[in-house]
C-alpha positions in Angstrom: 316.7 121.3 115.1 314.8 121.2 118.4 313.9 117.7 119.6 310.4 117.2 120.8 308.4 114.0 121.6 305.0 113.3 120.2 302.7 110.3 120.0 302.5 108.9 116.5 300.5 105.7 117.1 298.5 103.9 119.7 297.1 100.4 120.1 295.3 98.1 122.5 294.4 94.5 123.1 291.3 93.3 124.8 291.2 89.5 125.5 288.3 87.3 124.2 287.0 85.6 127.4 284.1 87.7 128.7 283.1 87.4 132.4 279.8 89.2 132.9 278.5 90.4 136.3 275.9 87.6 136.1 278.6 85.0 135.7 280.6 86.6 138.6 277.5 86.6 140.8 277.0 82.9 140.1 280.6 82.1 140.9 281.0 84.0 144.2 277.4 83.3 145.2 278.2 79.6 145.2 280.7 80.4 148.0 278.5 82.8 149.9 275.0 83.8 148.7 275.4 87.2 150.3 278.3 88.0 148.0 275.9 88.1 145.0 274.4 91.3 146.6 277.9 92.8 146.8 278.4 92.3 143.1 275.2 94.3 142.5 276.5 97.0 144.9 279.8 97.2 143.1 278.1 97.5 139.7 276.0 100.4 140.9 279.0 102.3 142.5 281.5 101.6 139.7 279.5 101.4 136.5 281.3 98.1 135.5 279.1 95.5 133.9 281.6 93.1 132.5 285.3 92.3 132.2 287.5 90.2 129.9 290.2 87.6 130.8 293.1 86.3 128.8 293.6 82.5 128.6 294.9 81.2 131.9 298.1 79.9 130.3 299.1 83.4 129.1 301.3 85.8 131.0 301.1 89.6 131.0 303.8 89.8 128.3 301.5 87.9 125.9 298.9 90.6 126.3 301.4 93.4 126.1 302.9 92.2 122.9 299.6 92.3 121.1 298.9 95.9 122.1 302.4 96.8 121.1 302.0 95.3 117.7 298.8 97.4 117.1 300.6 100.6 118.2 303.6 99.9 115.9 301.2 99.3 113.0 299.4 102.6 113.7 302.8 104.3 113.8 303.9 102.6 110.6 307.2 101.4 112.0 308.8 98.0 112.5 309.9 96.4 115.8 313.5 96.7 114.8 313.2 100.5 114.7 312.2 100.8 118.4 315.0 102.2 120.5 313.5 101.7 124.0 310.5 99.9 125.5 309.0 101.2 128.8 306.5 98.7 130.3 304.2 99.7 133.2 302.6 97.0 135.2 302.0 95.7 138.7 301.2 92.2 137.3 304.6 91.2 135.9 305.5 87.9 134.4 308.1 87.5 137.2 309.4 89.4 140.2 312.7 89.3 138.2 313.6 89.5 135.3 311.8 92.6 134.0 308.7 91.8 131.9 309.8 94.5 129.4 312.7 92.2 128.4 310.3 89.4 127.8 308.1 91.7 125.6 311.2 92.9 123.7 312.1 89.3 122.9 308.5 88.3 121.9 308.0 91.5 119.9 311.3 91.1 118.0 312.5 94.6 118.9 316.1 93.4 118.7 317.6 96.9 118.9 315.6 98.2 121.9 316.6 98.7 125.5 314.0 98.2 128.1 312.9 98.9 131.7 309.8 98.3 133.8 307.7 100.9 135.6 306.0 99.8 138.7 303.6 102.6 139.5 300.4 100.5 139.2 297.7 102.6 137.4 300.0 105.6 137.3 302.5 103.7 135.2 301.4 104.8 131.7 301.5 108.6 132.2 304.8 108.1 134.1 306.1 106.1 131.1 305.0 108.7 128.6 306.8 111.4 130.5 309.9 109.3 130.8 309.8 108.5 127.0 309.6 112.2 126.2 312.6 112.9 128.4 314.6 110.1 126.7 313.8 111.4 123.2 314.6 115.0 124.2 318.0 114.2 125.7 319.3 111.4 123.5 320.0 112.5 119.9 320.4 108.8 118.8 316.9 107.9 119.9 314.0 108.1 117.4 311.2 105.8 118.8 310.1 104.8 122.3 307.4 102.3 122.9 305.3 102.8 126.1 303.1 99.9 127.2 300.6 99.5 130.1 299.5 95.9 130.8 297.3 94.4 133.5 296.5 90.7 134.4 295.5 91.0 138.0 292.7 88.5 137.5 295.3 85.7 137.4 296.8 86.9 140.8 293.4 87.2 142.5 291.3 84.7 144.5 288.5 83.9 142.0 286.1 83.7 145.0 287.1 87.0 146.4 284.2 89.4 145.5 286.8 92.2 145.0 287.8 90.3 141.8 284.7 92.0 140.4 287.0 94.9 139.3 289.9 93.0 137.6 289.9 92.8 133.8 292.8 91.9 131.6 294.2 94.1 128.9 297.0 96.2 127.5 297.5 99.5 125.8 300.5 101.0 124.1 301.8 104.2 122.4 304.8 105.0 120.2 306.5 108.3 120.8 308.8 109.8 118.2 311.0 112.8 117.6 309.2 115.8 116.1 310.2 119.4 115.3 307.0 120.6 117.0 306.2 120.1 120.7 303.8 117.2 121.5 304.7 116.4 125.1 303.8 119.5 127.2 304.4 118.7 130.8 304.0 116.3 133.7 302.9 116.1 137.3 303.2 113.6 140.2 302.0 113.0 143.7 302.4 110.2 146.2 301.2 109.2 149.7 302.9 106.0 150.9 300.8 105.9 154.0 298.3 103.9 152.0 300.8 101.2 151.0 299.1 98.6 153.3 295.6 99.1 151.9 295.5 97.1 148.7 298.2 94.9 147.3 300.0 91.6 146.8 301.9 91.3 150.1 303.7 87.9 150.0 306.2 86.6 147.5 308.9 89.3 147.8 311.3 90.6 150.4 308.6 91.7 152.9 307.4 88.1 153.2 308.9 85.5 150.8 306.4 83.0 149.5 305.9 80.0 151.8 303.4 77.2 152.1 301.8 79.1 155.0 301.5 82.3 153.0 299.9 80.4 150.0 297.5 78.6 152.3 296.5 81.9 153.9 296.0 83.5 150.5 298.7 86.1 151.0 300.3 85.4 147.7 297.1 86.7 146.0 296.0 90.3 145.7 293.9 91.6 148.6 292.0 94.7 149.6 292.9 95.0 153.3 291.6 98.5 154.0 289.2 100.7 152.0 290.6 104.0 150.7 288.8 107.2 151.7 286.1 107.9 149.1 287.7 111.3 148.2 291.2 110.0 147.6 290.8 110.4 143.8 288.2 113.1 144.0 290.7 115.5 145.5 293.9 114.5 143.8 292.8 114.0 140.2 291.8 117.7 140.0 295.0 118.6 141.9 297.1 116.8 139.2 295.2 118.5 136.4 295.7 121.9 138.0 299.4 121.2 138.4 299.6 120.4 134.6 297.7 123.6 133.8 300.1 125.7 135.8 303.2 124.0 134.5 302.0 123.8 130.9 300.8 127.4 130.6 297.3 126.6 129.4 293.8 126.9 130.9 291.6 124.1 132.1 289.0 125.1 129.4 291.8 124.5 126.8 291.7 120.8 127.5 290.0 118.8 124.7 290.1 115.4 126.3 290.9 114.3 129.9 291.3 110.5 130.6 291.4 109.2 134.1 292.0 105.8 135.7 289.0 103.7 134.8 287.9 102.4 138.2 284.6 104.3 139.0 282.5 106.2 136.5 280.9 108.3 139.2 284.3 109.5 140.2 285.1 110.6 136.7 281.8 112.5 136.5 282.4 114.2 139.8 285.9 115.3 138.9 284.9 116.6 135.5 282.2 118.7 137.3 284.8 119.9 139.8 287.1 121.0 136.9 284.2 122.7 135.1 284.6 120.5 132.0 281.7 118.9 130.1 281.4 115.1 130.0 282.0 115.1 126.3 285.6 116.1 127.1 286.3 112.8 128.8 286.0 109.1 127.8 285.4 105.9 129.7 285.6 102.2 128.9 285.1 100.4 132.3 281.5 99.7 131.8 282.1 97.0 129.2 285.8 96.2 129.8 286.2 96.4 133.6 289.0 97.9 135.5 292.4 97.2 133.9 294.9 99.0 136.1 298.1 99.9 134.3 296.4 99.3 131.0 293.2 101.3 131.4 294.5 104.8 130.5 296.2 103.8 127.2 293.3 101.5 126.2 290.8 104.3 126.9 293.0 106.8 125.0 293.2 104.5 122.0 289.5 103.9 122.1 288.8 107.6 122.1 291.1 108.1 119.1 289.4 105.3 117.3 286.0 106.8 118.0 287.1 110.2 116.6 287.1 112.0 120.0 290.8 113.1 119.5 291.7 115.4 116.6 295.0 116.8 115.3 296.1 119.7 117.6 294.0 118.6 120.5 295.3 119.1 124.0 295.0 115.8 125.9 295.5 115.2 129.6 296.1 111.7 131.0 295.8 111.2 134.8 296.5 107.9 136.6 296.3 106.9 140.2 297.7 103.7 141.6 297.9 101.7 144.8 300.7 102.7 147.1 299.4 105.5 146.7 300.8 107.4 143.7 299.5 109.7 141.0 300.9 110.8 137.6 299.6 113.1 134.9 300.8 114.3 131.5 299.6 116.9 129.0 300.0 116.2 125.3 299.4 118.1 122.1 298.3 115.7 119.4 300.2 115.9 116.1 
């Protein structure tokens, strides 16, 4: 029998501490009144009105486990049945060991192997493609759990107005072996010339953490240079067209396209560029904020819950992450 990979369950976790734009304006405005105006500008350009934080004594693994539990419940399998856990994040519990191992322990997936994927917001589609490859080439594997988790709010300066974007959350999907194709194809791009634009630059081998680095704020995430406004506007459609060519389908065949949830105007512009109506996409950043590695699986799960995804639908997931890298996958829903 041919071995194909298909998604059989998804889940998400949104923390309970809401931080509205009004609350954020009050916080950063106390440092610099002019920053309150920047919050208004960010809201207008992104569409984000609120975000949610996990308790400050939690780690990323605590959020990830909760999303994983929801995905396993939807897939109707137990943690012990999971063969592999792939966890995508750029907000890990530690530099090392891998956060996926922590999740494996907390989840009780005693028979699972693990590894981390560090492609920032491109991690989830990268993980889905990797999971499909594992299932296709390893006859002993039956279930792979893919998780995207983000907790950048805890690694940011709370008085930095760019913290406007960061919301905490996690999304997950279970891929299983099927006799019918579910995973269709994948596409990737990268441009490392942008690696010094936005990141967390102290605390690893480039600059080990030090008192000086901490005092200068370099152990917190920083936007050092703005990206060109068209960096996603050009490459999201490019990724979609690569998927179309490799997958042997037409753009108009796409039933749902989900993109990194950072700017609603970008999503609208790209859908227009692709010639797809807005009802063929979905977004969550307005009420949940930007959740990096978690935003695509959370948006995908929300679309499924709202009935926007039906059996047999062709779904495209496209992520773009700092660095800069892009990943996309095309999936046929079971």
